[in-house]
C-alpha positions in Angstrom: 125.0 -74.2 26.5 126.5 -77.5 27.4 130.0 -78.6 25.8 130.4 -82.3 25.6 133.7 -83.9 25.0 134.8 -87.6 25.3 138.3 -88.4 27.2 140.2 -91.2 26.2 143.2 -92.5 27.6 145.5 -89.9 26.4 143.2 -87.1 27.4 143.8 -85.0 23.9 140.4 -83.5 23.8 140.4 -80.1 25.7 137.1 -78.1 25.4 137.1 -74.7 26.2 137.0 -74.1 29.9 138.4 -77.6 30.8 141.8 -77.8 32.3 143.7 -81.2 32.1 147.0 -82.3 33.5 148.6 -85.7 33.4 151.4 -87.5 35.5 152.4 -90.8 33.7 154.4 -93.3 36.0 154.0 -97.1 34.7 151.9 -98.8 35.5 149.8 -95.9 36.9 148.3 -92.5 35.6 147.2 -89.4 37.6 144.6 -87.0 36.1 143.5 -83.5 37.2 140.4 -82.2 35.5 139.1 -78.8 36.7 136.8 -75.9 35.5 136.2 -72.5 36.8 132.8 -72.4 34.8 130.0 -75.2 34.1 128.2 -76.5 31.3 130.3 -78.9 30.7 129.6 -82.7 29.6 132.6 -85.0 30.2 132.3 -88.7 28.8 135.5 -90.8 30.0 136.3 -93.7 28.4 137.8 -96.9 30.4 141.4 -96.4 30.0 141.9 -100.3 30.3 139.6 -103.2 30.9 141.6 -104.2 33.9 142.0 -100.6 35.4 140.2 -99.0 38.0 139.5 -95.2 38.2 139.5 -93.6 41.6 138.5 -89.9 41.8 139.0 -87.5 44.6 137.1 -84.2 44.6 139.2 -81.5 45.7 136.4 -78.8 45.9 132.7 -79.8 46.8 131.1 -80.9 43.4 127.8 -79.5 43.2 125.2 -79.0 40.2 126.0 -82.3 38.6 124.7 -85.6 37.4 127.2 -88.6 37.4 126.6 -91.7 35.4 128.3 -95.1 35.3 127.8 -97.0 32.3 124.7 -95.1 31.7 123.4 -95.8 35.1 122.5 -92.5 36.9 124.6 -92.7 40.2 124.8 -89.2 41.7 123.2 -85.8 41.9 123.7 -85.0 45.7 126.7 -82.5 46.4 129.8 -84.1 47.0 132.1 -82.7 49.6 135.7 -81.8 49.1 137.4 -84.9 49.9 134.8 -87.3 48.7 135.8 -90.3 47.0 134.6 -92.2 44.1 135.8 -95.7 42.7 134.9 -96.9 39.3 135.2 -100.5 38.5 137.1 -101.8 35.6 135.5 -101.1 32.1 133.1 -98.7 33.6 132.4 -95.5 31.1 132.1 -92.2 33.2 129.9 -89.3 32.2 129.7 -86.2 34.2 127.1 -83.5 33.5 128.6 -80.7 35.5 126.7 -77.3 35.8 129.2 -75.5 38.2 132.9 -75.3 38.7 134.6 -78.4 39.7 138.1 -79.9 40.6 139.0 -83.6 40.4 142.2 -85.8 40.7 141.7 -89.4 39.1 144.1 -91.9 39.9 144.2 -95.1 37.1 145.3 -98.4 38.7 145.6 -101.6 36.8 144.4 -104.7 38.8 147.4 -106.2 39.0 149.3 -103.4 40.9 146.8 -104.0 43.4 147.1 -107.5 43.8 150.8 -108.1 43.3 152.4 -110.3 46.3 149.1 -111.4 47.6 149.2 -115.3 48.5 146.3 -116.1 46.6 147.8 -115.1 43.1 144.2 -113.8 42.2 143.2 -110.4 41.1 142.5 -108.3 44.0 138.9 -106.6 43.7 138.2 -103.5 45.5 134.8 -103.3 47.5 133.4 -100.2 45.7 132.2 -97.6 48.5 129.1 -95.3 48.3 129.7 -92.5 45.8 131.3 -89.4 47.7 132.6 -91.7 50.5 134.9 -89.1 52.8 138.4 -90.1 52.5 141.0 -87.7 54.3 144.1 -90.1 53.5 143.1 -90.1 49.7 142.5 -86.3 49.8 146.0 -85.7 51.2 147.7 -87.9 49.0 145.8 -86.3 45.9 146.6 -83.0 47.3 150.7 -83.7 47.5 150.6 -84.1 43.8 149.1 -80.7 43.0 152.5 -79.1 42.2 153.4 -82.1 40.1 150.2 -81.7 38.3 150.9 -78.0 37.7 154.1 -78.5 36.0 154.1 -82.0 34.9 157.4 -81.6 32.7 159.4 -81.0 36.0 157.9 -83.5 38.2 159.8 -86.1 39.8 158.7 -89.4 38.8 160.2 -91.3 41.7 157.9 -88.9 43.7 154.8 -89.2 41.8 155.6 -93.1 41.9 156.1 -93.1 45.5 152.7 -91.0 46.1 151.0 -93.3 43.7 152.2 -96.5 45.6 151.2 -95.3 48.6 147.7 -94.4 47.4 147.3 -97.9 46.1 148.5 -99.4 49.6 145.5 -97.1 51.1 143.1 -98.6 48.5 144.0 -101.9 49.3 144.0 -101.5 52.9 140.5 -99.6 53.1 138.7 -101.3 50.2 140.5 -104.2 49.2 138.3 -107.4 49.2 141.6 -109.2 50.1 143.5 -108.1 53.0 147.0 -106.7 52.2 148.4 -108.5 55.7 148.8 -111.8 53.7 151.2 -110.4 51.0 153.9 -112.7 50.6 153.1 -115.1 53.2 153.2 -112.6 56.2 155.6 -110.4 54.9 155.5 -107.3 52.9 154.6 -107.4 49.0 157.3 -106.4 46.6 156.3 -102.8 46.2 155.6 -102.3 49.6 158.9 -103.4 50.6 160.6 -101.2 47.9 158.7 -98.5 48.9 160.1 -98.8 52.5 163.5 -99.4 51.6 163.4 -96.1 49.6 162.2 -94.1 52.3 164.8 -95.3 54.7 167.4 -94.4 52.1 166.1 -90.9 51.7 165.9 -90.3 55.3 169.2 -91.8 56.8 168.8 -89.5 59.8 166.1 -91.3 60.8 163.5 -88.5 60.4 160.9 -90.8 59.3 159.0 -92.6 61.7 157.8 -96.2 61.9 154.1 -95.1 61.9 154.8 -93.0 58.6 156.6 -96.5 57.1 153.5 -98.5 58.2 151.0 -95.9 56.8 152.6 -96.1 53.4 152.1 -100.0 53.3 148.5 -99.5 54.6 149.4 -101.3 57.7 149.6 -100.7 61.6 153.0 -100.1 63.1 153.1 -103.5 64.9 152.0 -105.6 61.9 154.3 -103.6 59.5 157.6 -104.2 61.9 156.7 -107.9 62.0 155.9 -107.9 58.2 159.5 -106.1 57.5 161.4 -108.4 59.8 159.7 -111.3 57.7 160.8 -110.0 54.5 164.2 -109.0 55.2 165.3 -110.8 58.3 166.1 -107.5 60.5 164.0 -104.8 62.0 163.5 -101.4 60.1 165.7 -99.6 62.5 168.6 -102.4 62.1 167.9 -102.1 58.3 168.5 -98.5 58.6 171.9 -99.0 60.2 172.9 -101.0 57.9 172.3 -98.3 55.0 174.1 -95.8 57.1 177.2 -97.8 57.2 176.8 -98.8 53.5 176.7 -94.9 53.0 179.6 -94.2 55.4 181.9 -97.1 53.7 181.2 -95.3 50.3 182.1 -91.9 51.3 185.3 -93.0 53.3 186.4 -95.0 50.1 185.8 -92.3 47.4 186.0 -89.0 49.3 188.3 -87.1 51.2 185.3 -85.9 53.4 186.5 -85.5 57.2 185.1 -88.1 59.5 182.4 -85.4 61.2 181.6 -84.7 57.3 181.0 -88.4 56.6 178.9 -88.7 59.8 176.6 -86.0 58.9 176.2 -87.3 55.3 175.6 -90.9 56.6 172.6 -89.8 58.8 174.5 -89.8 62.3 174.1 -86.9 64.9 177.7 -86.7 65.5 181.1 -87.9 65.2 181.3 -89.9 68.2 178.1 -91.5 67.5 179.1 -92.4 64.2 182.7 -93.6 65.4 180.9 -96.1 68.0 178.4 -97.5 65.5 181.1 -97.8 62.7 183.4 -99.9 65.0 180.7 -102.1 66.2 179.4 -103.3 62.9 182.7 -103.3 61.1 185.4 -104.2 63.9 187.6 -101.3 63.5 187.0 -97.4 63.9 186.1 -95.3 60.5 189.6 -93.8 60.4 191.4 -97.1 60.5 189.2 -98.7 58.4 189.7 -95.9 55.7 193.3 -96.6 56.0 192.9 -100.2 55.2 191.2 -99.4 51.9 
């Protein structure tokens, strides 16, 4: 016997056999829907009239019928990693006869269009249902531990993953190219995301490719866009962050120079002392005595 439920934005309805977990980090939302059984009919009402719903299948979806606003759009099995994009105001109905595991990202149009030169809302070009998307799949799976224990999840981490997901959507399916953001520079959210990553990796463990990837850009274009937005290259910005961190530690702690070097991302004290003297004009020990 098929159980039917309607999910609203709060996801309150939980029929027997349906597991729901939710992560909230304004302005987006992530929901995991899964069932180890079958016989479920799920109607998901649009969370908002200006919100895209992007669903990633974590396991093969078989034995189903998928409807968008009453239109039957899928019965063919969708492989794990398959993506479905629902445009704003679409009502989704899933008739599932077999187990399923799905992660949904809810994105407002305003987030996807932020920073575009045109100032217009950015529309996504909806790909065919079940389009394989390895990047979207990996980003969705990165949130699984947080979805298991939402109350313990870091909101900053959730925000970072969702922003990376948004950048990927814009780069891959956006009707307007993300490269035009802020007249050749980075969009505000892209710039902040990169700065946060650099601050969290003062030792330089994050690569240029990784920074570019979270912005949905190639490394060469990202480097140019970052310089356009900040006036310096990413490596120079990282150097500034290291020195700022070192100054803070020298001024407010009694850590040794070797300890300050490690905490500021330098490989050793000698490298730290050379870099500090070049930027500040005096060695770190002398600078500390002047404070």
